[in-house]
C-alpha positions as CSV (number, residue, x, y, z in Angstrom):
1,M,131.5,77.7,76.7
2,K,131.6,81.0,75.3
3,K,132.5,84.3,77.6
4,L,129.4,85.6,79.3
5,N,130.0,89.3,78.5
6,I,127.9,90.9,81.4
7,I,128.8,88.3,84.2
8,S,132.5,88.4,83.2
9,G,132.5,92.3,83.5
10,I,130.9,92.4,86.5
11,K,133.2,90.0,88.0
12,Q,136.2,91.8,86.5
13,Y,134.8,95.0,88.5
14,R,134.1,93.6,91.7
15,S,137.7,92.2,91.7
16,E,138.8,95.7,91.4
17,V,136.8,97.4,93.9
18,D,136.9,96.3,97.6
19,T,134.3,99.0,99.0
20,N,131.7,101.3,97.0
21,F,130.2,104.2,98.0
22,H,127.7,104.4,95.1
23,M,124.3,102.9,94.5
24,P,122.6,100.5,94.8
25,G,122.0,101.1,98.6
26,H,122.5,97.2,99.4
27,K,126.3,97.9,98.5
28,G,126.5,94.1,97.4
29,K,126.6,93.2,101.0
30,P,125.5,89.7,101.8
31,E,122.3,88.6,103.6
32,I,120.8,92.0,102.9
33,L,118.3,90.8,100.5
34,G,116.7,88.2,102.5
35,E,115.7,85.0,101.1
36,L,116.1,87.0,97.5
37,E,119.6,85.9,97.8
38,K,119.1,82.2,98.2
39,N,117.4,81.3,94.8
40,L,116.5,84.3,92.6
41,N,114.8,81.5,90.1
42,F,112.4,80.5,92.7
43,F,110.8,84.1,93.0
44,D,110.6,84.8,89.5
45,I,107.1,84.1,88.5
46,T,104.5,86.2,86.2
47,E,100.9,87.4,86.8
48,T,98.6,83.9,87.3
49,L,96.3,82.4,89.5
50,G,97.2,83.6,93.1
51,T,99.9,86.0,92.2
52,D,98.2,89.5,91.9
53,N,98.6,91.9,89.3
54,L,100.9,95.0,89.8
55,H,98.5,97.2,87.8
56,Y,95.3,96.2,89.4
57,P,96.3,94.7,92.7
58,T,93.9,92.9,95.0
59,G,96.4,90.5,97.1
60,F,99.9,90.3,98.4
61,L,100.9,93.3,96.1
62,K,98.2,95.6,97.4
63,D,99.1,94.5,100.9
64,A,102.6,95.3,100.3
65,M,101.8,98.5,98.7
66,N,99.7,99.4,101.9
67,Y,102.6,98.2,104.5
68,I,104.8,100.7,102.5
69,S,102.3,103.4,102.8
70,K,102.0,103.0,106.5
71,V,105.6,103.3,106.8
72,Y,106.2,106.3,104.7
73,G,103.0,107.8,106.2
74,T,101.4,108.5,102.9
75,K,97.9,108.5,101.4
76,K,98.8,106.0,98.7
77,S,102.2,104.3,97.9
78,Y,102.9,102.6,94.5
79,M,105.8,100.1,93.5
80,V,107.2,101.4,90.5
81,V,109.5,98.8,88.5
82,N,110.7,101.1,85.6
83,G,112.6,103.2,88.0
84,T,112.1,106.6,89.4
85,S,112.2,108.2,86.0
86,C,109.0,106.2,85.3
87,G,107.5,107.4,88.4
88,I,108.1,111.0,87.8
89,I,106.8,111.3,84.2
90,S,103.7,109.2,84.9
91,A,103.0,111.8,88.0
92,I,103.7,115.1,85.7
93,M,101.6,113.6,82.8
94,A,99.0,112.6,85.4
95,C,98.5,116.0,86.9
96,T,98.9,118.0,83.7
97,N,97.0,118.3,80.0
98,P,99.0,119.0,76.9
99,G,99.9,122.8,76.6
100,D,100.0,123.3,80.4
101,K,102.9,125.4,82.2
102,I,105.0,123.8,84.7
103,L,107.6,125.3,87.2
104,V,110.5,123.0,87.7
105,Q,113.7,123.5,89.4
106,R,116.5,124.1,86.7
107,D,118.9,121.4,88.2
108,C,116.3,118.6,88.1
109,H,117.0,115.2,86.6
110,K,116.6,114.7,82.8
111,S,113.3,112.6,83.3
112,V,111.4,115.7,84.5
113,Y,112.3,117.4,81.0
114,N,110.9,113.9,79.4
115,A,107.8,114.3,81.1
116,C,107.6,117.7,79.3
117,I,108.3,116.7,75.8
118,L,106.1,113.7,76.3
119,G,103.0,115.8,77.8
120,D,103.7,118.8,75.6
121,L,104.1,121.0,78.6
122,K,105.5,124.5,78.6
123,L,108.5,125.1,81.0
124,F,109.4,127.7,83.4
125,Y,112.6,127.5,85.3
126,L,113.5,128.1,89.0
127,Y,117.5,128.6,89.1
128,P,119.0,127.6,92.2
129,D,121.4,130.2,94.0
130,F,125.0,129.1,92.8
131,N,127.7,129.6,95.5
132,K,130.7,130.5,93.4
133,K,133.1,130.1,96.6
134,Y,132.2,126.7,96.8
135,G,131.2,125.6,93.0
136,L,128.0,124.5,94.4
137,N,124.2,125.0,93.8
138,F,123.0,125.9,96.8
139,S,119.0,126.2,97.7
140,I,116.3,127.4,95.7
141,S,115.2,130.7,96.9
142,L,111.5,130.5,98.2
143,D,111.0,134.2,97.6
144,K,111.8,133.7,93.9
145,L,109.4,130.8,94.3
146,D,106.5,132.6,95.4
147,Q,107.3,135.4,92.9
148,M,107.3,133.0,89.9
149,L,103.9,131.7,91.0
150,T,102.7,135.2,91.5
151,D,103.5,136.4,88.0
152,N,102.5,133.2,86.2
153,P,99.5,132.2,87.7
154,D,98.6,129.8,85.3
155,I,100.9,127.9,86.1
156,K,99.8,124.0,86.7
157,M,102.3,122.2,89.1
158,V,105.8,122.8,90.6
159,V,108.5,120.3,90.6
160,L,111.4,120.4,92.8
161,T,114.6,118.3,93.6
162,Y,115.1,117.4,97.2
163,P,117.7,116.5,98.3
164,T,120.0,116.9,95.4
165,F,122.8,114.6,94.4
166,Y,124.9,116.8,96.6
167,G,122.7,116.4,99.6
168,I,121.4,119.9,99.5
169,C,118.2,120.6,100.8
170,F,115.7,123.6,101.1
171,D,112.8,124.3,103.4
172,V,110.5,122.0,101.7
173,K,107.8,122.6,104.3
174,K,107.6,126.1,103.5
175,A,107.9,125.5,99.7
176,A,104.8,123.4,100.1
177,E,103.1,126.3,101.8
178,I,104.0,128.5,99.3
179,V,103.0,126.3,96.5
180,H,99.4,125.6,97.8
181,K,99.0,129.2,98.8
182,H,98.7,129.6,95.0
183,G,96.4,126.6,94.6
184,K,99.1,124.4,93.0
185,I,100.4,120.7,93.1
186,L,103.9,120.4,94.5
187,M,106.0,117.1,93.2
188,I,109.3,116.6,94.8
189,D,111.8,114.5,93.3
190,E,113.0,112.8,96.4
191,A,115.1,110.0,94.3
192,H,118.1,110.6,96.6
193,G,116.0,110.6,99.9
194,S,114.3,107.2,100.4
195,H,116.4,107.2,103.9
196,L,115.2,110.3,105.3
197,Q,112.2,108.5,107.0
198,F,114.3,106.2,108.9
199,C,116.4,108.9,110.9
200,K,114.6,112.0,111.3
201,E,116.6,113.0,114.4
202,L,119.8,113.5,112.2
203,L,118.6,113.9,108.6
204,P,116.4,116.5,106.7
205,P,112.5,116.2,107.1
206,P,111.0,113.8,104.4
207,A,109.1,115.5,101.7
208,E,106.4,113.1,102.3
209,N,105.5,114.2,105.8
210,S,106.2,117.9,105.1
211,G,103.5,119.0,102.7
212,A,104.3,117.8,99.5
213,D,101.8,116.4,97.4
214,I,103.6,113.9,95.3
215,V,107.2,112.2,96.2
216,A,109.0,110.0,93.9
217,Q,111.9,107.9,95.3
218,S,114.7,105.8,94.1
219,T,114.8,103.2,96.7
220,H,117.4,101.5,95.4
221,K,119.7,104.4,95.5
222,T,120.0,104.8,99.4
223,L,118.0,101.8,100.7
224,P,119.2,97.8,100.1
225,C,117.1,97.4,96.9
226,L,118.0,96.0,93.5
227,T,118.5,98.6,90.8
228,Q,115.2,100.1,89.4
229,G,113.3,99.6,92.3
230,S,111.2,102.8,93.2
231,I,108.3,103.9,95.0
232,L,105.7,106.7,94.1
233,H,103.9,108.0,97.0
234,I,100.6,110.1,97.1
235,C,100.4,112.6,100.1
236,S,97.3,114.5,99.7
237,D,93.7,114.8,98.0
238,R,95.0,117.7,95.5
239,V,96.0,114.4,93.3
240,N,93.8,112.6,91.3
241,V,94.8,109.1,92.1
242,N,92.7,107.7,89.0
243,N,94.8,109.7,86.7
244,I,98.2,108.7,88.3
245,E,97.2,105.1,88.0
246,T,96.0,105.5,84.4
247,M,99.6,106.9,83.8
248,L,101.5,104.2,85.6
249,R,99.5,101.6,83.5
250,M,100.4,103.1,80.6
251,L,104.1,103.7,80.9
252,Q,105.3,100.9,83.1
253,T,106.1,97.5,82.0
254,T,102.8,94.9,81.7
255,S,105.7,92.1,83.0
256,P,106.6,93.7,86.3
257,S,109.4,91.7,87.9
258,Y,108.2,90.0,90.9
259,I,111.9,89.7,92.2
260,L,112.1,93.6,92.0
261,M,108.8,94.1,93.8
262,A,110.1,91.8,96.6
263,S,113.3,93.7,96.8
264,I,111.4,97.1,97.5
265,E,109.2,95.6,100.0
266,N,112.2,93.6,101.7
267,A,114.4,97.1,101.5
268,I,111.5,98.9,103.4
269,H,110.7,96.2,105.9
270,W,114.8,95.9,106.6
271,M,114.6,99.8,107.3
272,A,111.9,99.7,109.4
273,E,113.9,97.2,111.8
274,N,117.5,98.2,111.3
275,G,117.7,101.6,109.6
276,E,117.4,103.9,112.5
277,E,120.1,102.6,114.5
278,R,122.3,102.0,111.9
279,L,122.0,105.3,110.1
280,K,122.6,107.0,113.6
281,R,125.8,104.8,114.0
282,N,127.3,105.6,110.6
283,I,126.2,109.1,110.5
284,E,128.1,109.5,114.2
285,V,131.4,107.6,112.6
286,F,131.2,109.9,109.4
287,K,130.5,113.4,111.0
288,R,133.3,112.6,113.2
289,R,135.8,111.7,110.5
290,T,134.6,114.9,108.1
291,L,135.7,117.1,111.3
292,E,138.9,115.5,111.6
293,L,139.5,116.0,107.8
294,R,138.3,119.6,107.9
295,N,140.7,120.3,110.5
296,M,143.6,119.6,108.3
297,G,142.2,121.5,105.7
298,I,140.4,119.2,103.4
299,N,136.9,120.5,101.9
300,V,134.3,117.5,103.1
301,L,131.0,119.1,103.0
302,E,129.2,119.0,106.6
303,D,126.0,120.3,107.7
304,D,126.7,122.5,110.3
305,F,129.5,124.4,108.2
306,L,127.0,124.9,105.3
307,I,124.3,125.8,107.3
308,S,126.5,128.5,108.7
309,E,126.9,129.5,105.2
310,G,123.5,130.0,104.3
311,L,122.3,126.7,103.4
312,Y,119.0,125.6,104.9
313,D,119.9,122.0,105.6
314,F,122.3,119.0,104.3
315,D,121.7,115.3,104.0
316,A,124.7,113.9,106.4
317,T,124.8,110.4,104.9
318,R,126.4,112.4,101.5
319,A,130.2,112.1,101.2
320,V,130.9,115.4,99.0
321,I,134.9,115.7,99.0
322,S,137.1,118.3,97.2
323,M,140.7,118.7,96.9
324,S,140.3,121.4,94.2
325,E,142.6,123.9,96.3
326,L,145.7,121.6,95.2
327,G,144.4,121.6,91.8
328,I,143.1,118.2,91.9
329,T,139.8,117.8,90.1
330,G,137.0,115.8,91.3
331,T,137.6,113.1,88.5
332,E,141.2,112.9,89.4
333,L,140.6,112.3,93.0
334,Q,137.9,109.5,92.0
335,D,140.2,107.7,89.9
336,I,142.8,108.2,92.8
337,L,140.6,106.4,95.1
338,R,139.4,103.6,92.4
339,Y,142.8,102.6,91.3
340,K,145.2,103.2,94.1
341,Y,142.8,102.3,97.0
342,K,140.2,100.3,95.2
343,I,137.2,102.3,96.8
344,Q,134.6,103.5,94.0
345,M,132.7,106.6,94.7
346,E,129.2,107.4,92.9
347,F,130.3,110.3,90.5
348,A,132.3,113.2,90.3
349,D,132.4,116.5,88.7
350,L,135.1,119.1,88.2
351,Q,135.9,119.8,91.7
352,Y,134.2,117.2,94.0
353,T,133.5,113.3,93.9
354,V,130.4,112.3,95.7
355,G,129.4,109.1,97.4
356,Y,126.5,107.6,99.3
357,V,127.0,106.4,102.8
358,T,123.8,104.2,103.4
359,A,122.5,102.0,106.4
360,T,124.5,98.7,104.8
361,D,127.8,100.5,105.3
362,E,129.9,99.3,108.3
363,P,131.9,102.0,110.1
364,E,135.3,100.4,108.8
365,D,133.8,101.0,105.4
366,I,133.7,104.9,106.3
367,D,137.3,104.8,108.0
368,R,138.6,103.2,104.9
369,L,137.3,105.8,102.6
370,F,138.5,108.7,105.3
371,D,141.8,107.1,105.7
372,A,142.3,107.0,102.0
373,V,141.2,110.6,101.4
374,K,143.4,111.6,104.3
375,E,146.6,110.0,102.9
376,I,146.0,111.5,99.4
377,Y,146.0,114.9,100.8
378,I,148.9,114.5,102.6
379,E,151.0,113.0,99.6
380,E,149.4,115.7,97.3
381,S,150.4,118.5,99.9
382,K,154.1,117.6,99.5
383,S,153.8,118.1,95.6
384,K,155.8,121.1,94.2
385,E,154.0,120.6,90.9
386,K,151.9,123.5,89.8
387,R,148.5,122.6,89.0
388,E,145.5,124.8,87.6
389,I,142.3,125.1,89.7
390,V,139.3,124.6,87.5
391,Q,136.0,126.5,88.6
392,I,132.7,124.9,88.3
393,E,130.1,127.6,86.6
394,P,126.6,128.2,87.5
395,F,123.8,127.1,85.1
396,P,123.6,129.2,82.0
397,K,120.4,130.9,81.5
398,L,119.5,129.9,78.1
399,E,116.8,131.3,75.9
400,H,113.8,129.2,74.7
401,E,113.6,129.3,70.8
402,R,110.3,127.1,71.1
403,K,108.6,124.5,73.0
404,M,111.0,121.6,74.0
405,R,108.4,118.9,72.3
406,K,108.6,121.1,69.1
407,A,112.3,121.4,68.9
408,F,112.7,117.4,69.8
409,Y,110.7,116.3,67.1
410,A,112.1,118.9,64.3
411,E,114.3,117.9,61.7
412,N,118.1,118.1,62.8
413,M,121.5,117.6,62.1
414,L,125.1,117.0,63.5
415,L,127.3,120.3,63.8
416,H,130.4,120.3,65.3
417,M,130.2,121.9,68.9
418,D,132.0,125.1,67.7
419,D,129.5,125.6,64.7
420,A,126.5,124.9,66.9
421,I,126.7,128.2,69.0
422,G,123.7,130.3,68.2
423,K,121.8,127.4,66.9
424,T,118.9,125.6,68.8
425,A,119.6,122.3,70.5
426,A,117.8,119.3,69.2
427,E,118.8,117.1,71.9
428,F,119.9,117.4,75.4
429,I,123.7,118.0,76.5
430,I,123.8,116.1,79.7
431,P,126.9,115.4,81.8
432,Y,126.0,111.8,83.2
433,P,125.9,111.2,86.1
434,P,124.0,113.1,87.5
435,G,121.8,113.5,84.5
436,I,121.2,117.3,84.9
437,P,120.7,119.0,81.4
438,L,123.2,121.9,80.8
439,V,121.1,122.4,77.3
440,C,117.8,121.2,76.4
441,P,116.0,120.8,73.0
442,G,114.7,124.2,72.1
443,E,117.3,126.2,73.9
444,I,119.9,128.3,71.9
445,I,123.6,126.9,72.6
446,V,125.8,129.7,73.5
447,Q,129.5,129.7,73.6
448,D,129.8,129.7,77.6
449,T,128.3,126.2,77.5
450,I,130.6,124.9,74.6
451,D,133.7,126.2,76.7
452,Y,132.4,124.3,79.9
453,V,131.4,121.1,78.1
454,K,135.1,121.3,76.6
455,I,136.5,121.6,79.9
456,M,134.5,118.5,81.3
457,L,135.5,116.4,78.4
458,E,139.1,117.1,79.0
459,N,138.4,116.1,82.4
460,G,137.2,112.7,81.8
461,I,133.7,113.7,82.4
462,N,130.8,111.8,80.1
463,V,128.6,114.2,78.6
464,N,125.7,112.9,76.9
465,G,124.7,114.4,73.7
466,V,128.2,115.2,72.7
467,N,129.3,112.3,70.2
468,K,133.0,111.1,69.7
469,N,133.5,113.7,67.0
470,N,132.6,116.5,69.2
471,Q,129.2,117.0,67.2
472,V,125.6,118.0,68.9
473,R,122.4,117.7,67.4
474,V,120.7,120.9,66.3
475,V,117.5,121.9,64.5
476,K,117.9,122.0,61.0
477,W,115.4,124.6,59.6
478,K,114.0,127.2,61.3
479,E,110.7,126.6,60.0
480,D,110.5,123.3,61.6
481,L,109.9,125.7,65.0
């Protein structure tokens, strides 16, 4: 029999990793997926007599979405099988017309920018406050949000990220009040916050109950759901539900996976029954071990500490760990955990390695991670080798030459990074993960950005939009803009 490349590859990965702190939220644990685990083929059906239709639900799919809406306390909730990117693009295009202006948090996911290309929207940026001491984007300034909307009254909607990939949260209730004061729609990309609903006592408040009009969630990231399973919540009467449904029908597959939809509902049912108790237990273990490591001098982000530094709130299920003071980059720490301790994190940047703690983790999983980090720190502290400390830089405030859509569709060419300085980008330049663009189509590429990209590549960070020859795509002719 010929080798099955994908099956073999996954088996190889599983043999190399004992504990993972990456998505999906089920972590590969047995019995989490319920009946789905026993016979996938049995549940893999299509739209036919008696099986309902996701795009025009009248039967058990409608019942499932009503159940999800009830759990989350929303006006309406939709299962999305093309991932949260599809939900985000659908929602933005449902609330805008071509040529409209939209205000977005600059460190938002690439799907928000893709929606602006597809919808021919004009972008305005709200930059997060950068904390140079910790190399992190902190919360957005709500005063700046208010001022932006005052100065640009024709902005149609606002899209903000809560929590960020690093667990950073702003005052979402206050943000909603500001946006609504100006008569705009607020959409929250809560891709990393599906779990907030299930442990309100110890976690930041969920956006769907805090004034947001639309909330997009990646159920598969922090809940025990199969990859790509997502939900789009409608939370207020400001949103035209018919427009939302029209866009979902247009952008989602016409052959939705019943296995994936069953997985979404199963995950929420499992969390409704087990989530609060297990999250509380895991957060207690996580915080105790975090304080232990912090007392040793290890930089593990923690909510009380961050709040004392001026942050509004922090997701206490996010493991954000740095040994940069020892000259160890986030990618190096991730590699040590992976290849020496068989622990795989979600992603790493120049300073931090980041992982998810979910309700499916056991206390011994968390202890294993923290024991490994403790051991690495003690060992590396003995090293006399002098290492250069790499600094994370804030987002460069780039100049828009033209609309993103115009640049995206313009004739383009490949240039070496060094020769692209001063040119207009025709393609995204994105460290991935987390999928936040450094450069967007239509923006002018600057020296600082190229220098930063080179540092990331040298440190093993994958940067989409830069090929193996260190070339990027730029607009070929000025007149194309």
